[in-house]
C-alpha positions in Angstrom: -228.7 -105.8 -8.4 -231.5 -108.2 -7.6 -232.4 -110.6 -10.4 -235.9 -111.5 -11.6 -237.3 -113.9 -14.1 -240.0 -112.3 -16.2 -242.5 -114.4 -18.3 -242.6 -112.6 -21.6 -245.1 -113.6 -24.4 -244.5 -110.4 -26.4 -248.0 -109.0 -25.7 -249.0 -105.8 -24.0 -249.4 -107.3 -20.5 -246.1 -109.2 -20.3 -244.2 -106.3 -21.8 -245.5 -103.9 -19.3 -244.7 -106.4 -16.5 -241.1 -106.5 -17.8 -241.0 -102.7 -17.7 -242.3 -102.7 -14.2 -239.7 -105.1 -13.0 -237.0 -103.0 -14.6 -238.4 -99.8 -13.0 -238.4 -101.5 -9.6 -234.6 -102.0 -9.9 -234.4 -105.7 -11.0 -231.9 -107.1 -13.4 -234.4 -108.9 -15.7 -234.2 -112.3 -17.3 -237.0 -112.8 -19.9 -238.5 -116.2 -20.5 -240.5 -117.0 -23.6 -242.1 -120.2 -24.9 -242.6 -121.6 -28.3 -245.2 -124.0 -27.1 -247.0 -125.1 -30.3 -249.1 -122.0 -30.6 -250.6 -121.1 -34.0 -247.9 -118.6 -35.0 -244.4 -117.4 -34.2 -245.2 -113.7 -34.4 -245.5 -113.3 -30.6 -242.1 -115.0 -30.1 -240.5 -112.6 -32.5 -242.2 -109.8 -30.6 -240.8 -111.1 -27.3 -237.3 -111.0 -28.8 -237.8 -107.4 -29.9 -239.2 -106.4 -26.5 -236.5 -108.1 -24.5 -233.8 -106.3 -26.4 -235.5 -102.9 -26.3 -236.1 -103.1 -22.5 -232.6 -104.2 -21.8 -233.2 -107.8 -20.4 -229.9 -109.2 -19.2 -230.9 -112.6 -20.6 -233.6 -113.9 -22.8 -234.4 -117.6 -23.2 -236.9 -119.0 -25.7 -237.9 -122.5 -24.6 -239.6 -124.9 -27.1 -242.2 -127.3 -25.7 -245.1 -128.9 -27.6 -248.5 -128.5 -26.1 -250.0 -129.4 -29.4 -249.3 -133.0 -28.3 -252.3 -132.6 -25.9 -254.3 -129.9 -27.7 -257.5 -128.9 -25.9 -257.3 -125.2 -26.9 -257.9 -123.1 -30.0 -254.3 -122.0 -29.7 -252.8 -125.5 -29.7 -255.3 -127.6 -31.7 -257.5 -127.3 -34.9 -260.3 -125.6 -33.1 -261.6 -122.3 -34.5 -260.5 -119.1 -32.7 -263.7 -117.2 -31.6 -264.2 -114.0 -33.6 -266.5 -111.0 -33.2 -267.5 -111.7 -29.6 -268.9 -108.9 -27.5 -267.2 -107.6 -24.4 -269.9 -109.4 -22.3 -269.3 -112.7 -24.1 -265.5 -112.4 -23.7 -265.9 -111.9 -19.9 -268.2 -114.9 -19.4 -266.9 -118.4 -18.7 -263.6 -120.1 -19.6 -262.9 -119.5 -23.3 -261.7 -122.1 -25.8 -258.5 -120.1 -26.1 -257.5 -121.2 -22.5 -254.5 -123.5 -22.8 -254.8 -126.2 -20.1 -252.2 -125.7 -17.4 -250.2 -123.2 -19.4 -249.3 -120.8 -16.6 -248.5 -123.7 -14.3 -246.1 -125.1 -16.9 -244.6 -121.7 -17.6 -244.1 -120.8 -13.9 -242.4 -124.1 -13.3 -239.8 -123.3 -15.9 -239.4 -119.8 -14.5 -239.0 -121.3 -11.1 -236.2 -123.6 -12.3 -234.4 -120.7 -14.0 -234.8 -118.5 -11.0 -233.1 -121.2 -8.8 -230.1 -121.4 -11.2 -229.8 -117.6 -11.4 -230.1 -117.2 -7.6 -233.1 -115.1 -8.2 -236.0 -114.9 -5.7 -238.5 -113.0 -7.8 -240.7 -113.9 -10.7 -242.9 -111.5 -12.6 -245.9 -112.6 -14.6 -248.3 -110.2 -16.4 -251.6 -111.9 -15.5 -254.7 -109.8 -15.1 -258.1 -111.0 -13.7 -260.0 -108.0 -15.1 -260.0 -108.7 -18.8 -259.2 -112.4 -18.5 -261.5 -113.3 -15.6 -262.4 -116.6 -17.3 -258.8 -117.9 -17.2 -258.4 -119.9 -13.9 -254.6 -119.5 -13.9 -254.8 -115.7 -13.9 -256.4 -115.4 -10.5 -254.8 -114.2 -7.2 -255.7 -117.4 -5.4 -253.9 -119.4 -8.0 -250.8 -117.3 -7.9 -250.8 -117.4 -4.1 -251.1 -121.2 -4.1 -248.3 -121.6 -6.6 -246.0 -119.3 -4.6 -246.6 -121.4 -1.5 -245.9 -124.6 -3.4 -242.7 -123.1 -4.9 -241.4 -122.3 -1.4 -241.9 -126.0 -0.4 -240.2 -127.3 -3.5 -237.0 -125.4 -3.8 -233.6 -125.8 -2.2 -233.6 -122.2 -0.9 -237.2 -122.5 0.4 -236.6 -125.6 2.5 -233.2 -124.5 3.8 -234.5 -121.3 5.3 -233.2 -118.9 2.7 -235.0 -116.0 1.1 -238.5 -116.9 0.0 -239.5 -116.8 -3.6 -242.0 -114.0 -4.5 -244.2 -114.1 -7.6 -245.1 -110.5 -8.6 -248.4 -109.8 -10.4 -248.2 -106.0 -10.8 -251.1 -105.9 -13.3 -253.5 -108.4 -11.8 -256.1 -105.7 -10.7 -255.7 -103.5 -13.8 -257.8 -103.2 -16.9 -256.2 -103.3 -20.3 -256.5 -99.5 -20.5 -254.7 -99.1 -17.2 -252.0 -101.5 -18.2 -251.4 -99.6 -21.5 -251.3 -96.3 -19.6 -248.8 -97.7 -17.1 -246.6 -99.1 -19.9 -246.7 -95.9 -21.8 -245.6 -94.0 -18.7 -242.7 -96.4 -18.4 -241.7 -95.7 -22.0 -242.9 -99.0 -23.5 -243.0 -98.9 -27.4 -246.2 -101.0 -27.9 -245.4 -101.2 -31.7 -242.9 -103.9 -30.7 -245.7 -106.0 -29.1 -248.1 -108.5 -30.6 -251.4 -109.9 -29.2 -253.5 -111.6 -31.9 -254.7 -115.2 -31.5 -255.1 -115.8 -35.3 -252.9 -113.5 -37.4 -252.4 -113.6 -41.1 -249.3 -115.3 -42.5 -247.5 -112.0 -42.7 -248.3 -111.3 -39.0 -251.1 -108.8 -39.4 -253.6 -108.9 -36.5 -257.0 -110.3 -37.4 -258.8 -107.5 -35.5 -261.7 -109.7 -34.4 -260.4 -112.3 -31.9 -260.8 -111.7 -28.2 -257.1 -110.5 -27.8 -257.5 -108.0 -30.6 -260.8 -106.7 -29.3 -259.4 -106.2 -25.8 -256.2 -104.7 -27.1 -258.0 -102.2 -29.4 -260.5 -101.2 -26.7 -257.6 -100.7 -24.2 -255.7 -98.3 -26.4 -258.9 -96.4 -27.1 -259.8 -96.1 -23.5 -256.2 -95.2 -22.5 -256.1 -92.5 -25.1 -252.9 -94.0 -26.6 -252.5 -94.5 -30.3 -252.9 -98.1 -31.3 -249.8 -99.1 -33.4 -251.2 -102.5 -34.3 -251.1 -103.5 -38.0 -254.5 -105.1 -38.6 -255.5 -107.2 -41.5 -256.8 -105.2 -44.5 -260.5 -105.3 -44.9 
């Protein structure tokens, strides 16, 4: 069975990407990061998802991007709340973590080499997260080309690495519909940028707004536990 490394945050998108990889016949190896983000709830969600979807391996790597900050997720910068859909889709938001996907993909690339895998799955989407520069097709294509110049297999004429972005042209509703069709239990996932101490979603940050809207548009019941009031 072909192996694939899947970047897994524990949210709707990465969970669906893991389900897609499994459906395509890959033996999956999930990779999650505790990178200094505001909370550990998404890491625990990733553990639940990896187990539920039968990942052959799951690594949680600790790095500290709070050393640099620069994002509402890794520094003492307020998380935007109550933004309209038009505002969410405009510009690069303060929740963008500098170079995060480049760092994550580099770790995935290293593990893929060790595993003898030639495939990496990442659940980026340019529809709802158009402002994130590292969620765009041109970025993924450039990284894939670089990876094939930087790996032993790539330079020795072996099988080329492929970075799969099965969700990149899908809306949140379309992603949820696809995940539901693949049997994903979205109650296992977590998406909020600023949850309560007991891991209830705030309901007002960009991630919560997009998640809630996506479930409504997909006609799928939203299993998210939102903060009371």
